[in-house]
C-alpha positions in Angstrom: -148.6 -63.7 59.7 -145.4 -61.4 57.7 -144.7 -64.4 55.4 -148.6 -64.8 54.5 -148.8 -61.1 53.6 -145.4 -61.1 51.4 -147.1 -63.7 49.4 -150.0 -61.8 49.3 -148.2 -58.5 48.3 -146.1 -60.8 45.9 -148.4 -62.2 43.9 -150.3 -59.3 43.1 -147.0 -57.3 42.3 -146.0 -60.3 39.8 -149.6 -60.4 38.2 -149.6 -59.3 35.0 -152.8 -57.8 33.7 -154.8 -58.2 30.3 -156.6 -61.0 29.2 -159.0 -61.3 26.1 -162.1 -62.7 27.6 -164.2 -61.4 30.1 -163.8 -61.9 34.1 -166.9 -60.7 36.1 -167.2 -60.7 39.9 -169.8 -63.3 41.2 -171.6 -63.4 44.8 -173.4 -66.2 46.2 -174.9 -67.1 50.1 -173.3 -70.2 51.4 -174.1 -71.0 54.8 -175.8 -67.6 55.6 -172.5 -65.9 54.4 -172.0 -64.0 51.1 -169.1 -65.5 49.5 -167.2 -64.4 46.3 -165.4 -65.3 43.6 -164.4 -64.0 39.9 -165.5 -65.7 36.9 -163.7 -65.6 33.5 -165.7 -66.6 30.2 -163.4 -66.7 27.1 -164.9 -64.7 24.0 -165.5 -68.0 21.6 -167.8 -69.7 24.6 -170.8 -71.1 22.9 -173.7 -71.5 24.7 -174.8 -74.7 23.0 -171.5 -76.6 23.7 -170.5 -78.0 27.4 -167.1 -76.7 28.3 -164.7 -77.7 31.0 -164.8 -75.7 34.6 -161.3 -74.9 36.0 -161.5 -73.8 39.6 -158.1 -71.8 40.9 -157.5 -71.5 44.5 -155.3 -68.8 45.9 -152.6 -68.8 48.6 -152.5 -67.4 52.0 -152.8 -63.7 52.1 -154.2 -63.6 48.3 -157.4 -63.5 46.4 -159.2 -64.5 43.6 -158.1 -61.5 41.1 -154.2 -61.6 42.2 -154.7 -65.4 41.4 -156.0 -64.7 38.0 -153.4 -62.3 36.8 -150.7 -64.5 38.3 -151.4 -68.0 37.1 -152.4 -66.7 33.6 -155.0 -69.2 33.4 -157.5 -66.8 32.0 -155.2 -66.3 28.9 -155.0 -70.1 28.7 -158.6 -70.5 29.1 -159.2 -68.0 26.0 -157.1 -70.2 23.9 -158.5 -73.6 24.8 -162.1 -72.5 25.5 -162.9 -73.5 29.1 -164.5 -71.3 32.0 -162.1 -70.6 35.0 -163.8 -69.5 38.6 -161.0 -67.7 40.7 -162.8 -68.2 44.4 -162.3 -65.7 47.6 -161.2 -67.2 50.8 -162.4 -66.1 54.2 -160.2 -63.5 55.3 -158.0 -64.6 52.6 -157.7 -68.2 53.9 -158.8 -71.5 53.2 -159.8 -74.0 55.4 -157.8 -76.9 54.1 -158.2 -79.8 56.7 -155.0 -78.7 58.8 -157.0 -77.4 61.9 -154.8 -74.7 62.8 -156.6 -72.4 65.3 -154.3 -69.1 64.4 -155.9 -69.3 60.9 -159.4 -67.5 61.2 -161.1 -69.6 58.5 -160.3 -72.8 60.5 -160.4 -71.7 63.7 -164.2 -70.7 62.5 -164.7 -74.0 61.2 -165.9 -72.4 57.6 -167.2 -74.4 55.5 -165.3 -73.9 52.1 -166.2 -77.5 50.7 -170.0 -76.3 50.6 -168.9 -72.9 49.4 -167.3 -74.6 46.3 -169.8 -77.0 45.6 -172.5 -74.4 45.5 -170.6 -72.2 43.4 -170.1 -75.0 40.6 -173.8 -75.8 40.6 -174.2 -72.1 40.4 -172.3 -71.5 37.6 -173.7 -74.8 35.9 -177.1 -73.2 36.2 -175.8 -70.4 33.6 -173.5 -71.8 31.7 -173.4 -75.4 29.8 -170.8 -77.1 32.2 -169.2 -80.8 31.0 -169.8 -82.7 34.3 -167.0 -84.4 33.3 -164.5 -82.3 33.1 -164.5 -79.9 36.4 -161.1 -79.3 37.5 -159.2 -77.3 40.2 -155.8 -76.2 40.8 -154.5 -74.5 43.8 -151.3 -72.8 45.0 -149.9 -73.0 48.7 -152.6 -73.2 51.3 -154.9 -73.1 47.8 -153.2 -76.6 46.9 -153.6 -78.0 50.4 -156.9 -77.1 50.0 -157.7 -78.8 46.5 -156.7 -82.2 48.4 -159.0 -81.5 50.8 -161.7 -80.6 48.2 -161.2 -83.6 46.6 -161.2 -86.1 49.4 -164.7 -84.8 49.8 -165.9 -84.1 46.4 -164.8 -86.5 44.7 -168.2 -87.2 43.1 -167.6 -83.8 41.4 -164.1 -83.1 40.5 -162.1 -85.2 37.6 -158.8 -83.9 38.5 -156.8 -81.7 41.1 -153.4 -80.1 40.5 -151.7 -78.7 43.7 -148.8 -76.5 43.6 -146.5 -76.0 46.5 -149.2 -77.4 48.6 -149.6 -81.2 50.2 -152.3 -83.0 52.1 -153.2 -81.8 55.4 -151.8 -84.4 58.2 -155.3 -84.3 60.4 -157.0 -85.8 57.1 -155.1 -88.8 57.3 -158.0 -91.0 59.3 -160.7 -89.9 57.2 -159.0 -90.0 53.7 -161.7 -91.9 51.6 -162.7 -90.3 48.5 -165.6 -91.8 47.3 -165.0 -91.6 43.5 -161.5 -91.9 41.3 -159.7 -88.6 41.3 -156.5 -87.7 39.2 -153.6 -85.6 40.8 -151.0 -83.7 38.9 -148.7 -82.6 42.0 -145.9 -79.5 41.4 -143.9 -79.4 44.2 -139.8 -77.8 45.0 -137.6 -80.1 46.5 -136.1 -77.1 48.8 -139.7 -75.6 49.5 -139.5 -74.1 53.0 -142.6 -73.2 53.8 -144.6 -76.2 52.7 -141.9 -78.9 53.1 -141.7 -81.6 50.2 -141.0 -84.0 52.7 -144.0 -83.0 55.1 -144.1 -81.8 58.6 -144.7 -78.0 59.9 -146.3 -75.4 57.8 -144.6 -72.0 57.4 -143.8 -71.6 61.2 -145.2 -73.3 64.1 -148.8 -73.8 64.6 -149.7 -73.4 61.5 -150.7 -77.5 60.9 -148.7 -79.9 59.4 -148.8 -81.9 55.9 -147.7 -85.1 54.6 -145.0 -85.7 52.1 -145.3 -85.6 48.6 -144.6 -89.5 47.9 -146.6 -90.6 50.8 -149.1 -88.4 49.4 -148.9 -89.9 45.9 -149.3 -92.9 47.6 -152.4 -92.7 49.2 -154.2 -91.1 46.1 -152.7 -94.2 44.5 -154.1 -96.7 46.8 -157.7 -94.9 46.7 -157.4 -94.5 43.1 -156.5 -98.4 42.9 -153.7 -97.2 40.7 -151.5 -100.4 41.3 -148.7 -100.2 38.2 -145.2 -99.1 39.5 -144.1 -95.7 39.0 -141.9 -94.4 35.7 -139.7 -91.5 36.3 -138.5 -89.3 33.6 -136.3 -86.3 33.7 -137.7 -83.3 31.8 -135.5 -81.0 29.3 -134.4 -77.5 30.3 -135.3 -75.0 28.1 -133.8 -72.0 30.1 -130.6 -71.1 29.6 -128.7 -71.3 32.8 -131.3 -73.0 34.4 -129.3 -76.0 36.1 -132.2 -77.5 38.0 -134.0 -80.3 36.7 -137.4 -81.3 37.1 -138.5 -84.9 37.6 -141.8 -86.2 36.6 -143.0 -89.4 38.5 -146.2 -90.9 37.1 -148.5 -93.8 38.2 -150.3 -94.7 35.1 -153.7 -95.1 34.6 -155.7 -97.4 36.7 -158.9 -99.3 35.3 -160.8 -96.1 36.7 -158.7 -94.3 34.4 -157.3 -91.8 36.9 -153.5 -91.3 37.2 -151.4 -89.8 39.4 -148.1 -87.4 38.9 -145.8 -85.9 40.7 -143.6 -83.0 39.2 -140.8 -82.3 41.4 -138.2 -79.2 41.3 -135.3 -80.2 42.2 -133.6 -77.0 44.1 -137.2 -75.4 43.9 -138.5 -73.3 46.4 -142.2 -72.2 47.0 -143.7 -70.7 44.0 -145.7 -71.2 41.1 -143.3 -71.8 38.1 -144.0 -70.5 34.8 -141.5 -69.8 31.6 -141.9 -66.1 31.8 -141.8 -65.5 35.5 -140.3 -66.6 39.2 -141.9 -66.2 42.2 -139.6 -65.7 44.5 -140.4 -65.1 48.7 -138.5 -64.4 51.8 -137.1 -67.8 52.7 -138.6 -69.9 50.2 -135.9 -70.6 47.4 -136.5 -69.6 43.6 -139.4 -70.7 41.5 -138.4 -72.8 38.1 -138.2 -70.7 35.2 -138.0 -73.6 32.4 -141.3 -75.3 33.4 -144.5 -73.9 33.0 -146.9 -75.2 35.9 -149.9 -73.6 34.2 -149.6 -75.4 30.9 -148.7 -78.2 32.5 -151.7 -78.5 34.6 -154.1 -77.7 31.6 -152.5 -80.4 29.7 -153.3 -83.0 32.5 -156.6 -81.8 33.0 -157.1 -82.2 29.2 -156.1 -85.7 29.2 -158.2 -87.0 32.5 -161.8 -86.2 32.4 -164.0 -88.3 34.8 -164.0 -91.3 32.7 -165.8 -94.1 35.3 -168.1 -93.2 37.5 -167.5 -95.8 39.5 -167.3 -95.9 43.3 -164.3 -97.0 44.8 -164.4 -99.7 48.0 -165.0 -98.0 51.3 -162.1 -97.8 54.1 -162.6 -98.2 57.8 -161.1 -94.7 59.6 -157.5 -95.6 60.4 
């Protein structure tokens, strides 16, 4: 509980303010419960042009407002011309598939997938969305949820980008998305809260995730991405930062889907940017010469849902 509170406090503390567009709080009913989200519209938005939608999910103890300021996605949306939504989780934590009874949203079986589905529909009724360019990114608990969401809303999401968030272990027997989804994962190899190689999240009784390599393999199998992966080392742009970032890429399949894993050697639990580094208790240090927000949008831009081809069904394991 302490670490989750520290995460929420740290995100708010590191948040930088002003953005050029307009962000408003929106409400909707989902399953008889009033839910909320922050919606950012860039100034240059045109009513006659379909635009991408990026969903950005906060981590434990935070909310959509702090995630907007922390991730800096709204400033990027103003430059690139897309809409961003920052949803608020029930009791500040997503039901991400870990089945951890200590987490209120998971104990109550909150249907966050239905909430997000309804939110996309609500936004699409007011603004002209490019249905082939609906994306989801998330940090920590929000990153774990991004995997969970994509497995169930693969017909709506073109690509996801979990940062410091793995695939919930209990999801394995039911992991069978019906359509291809491109995946860009960003994770610190020294992350102590959401371990890179899988295992217990945060502390005991907070559920388990599987490792990054296995997660990439699972998505690759479902996306029918059979080509051998290619790994490159990214150049370091920040002086005195000797932690290298490797990019492992499974090339696009016949469905147009692609899997990418950015591994931050020595990196801890955080959302790395060039201008700030998130440091949490026992979490290590975020990479400063690698900008996660920019890398995510570059990936999203190049991975629309190009093939509406259903994947082969698989039996429960």
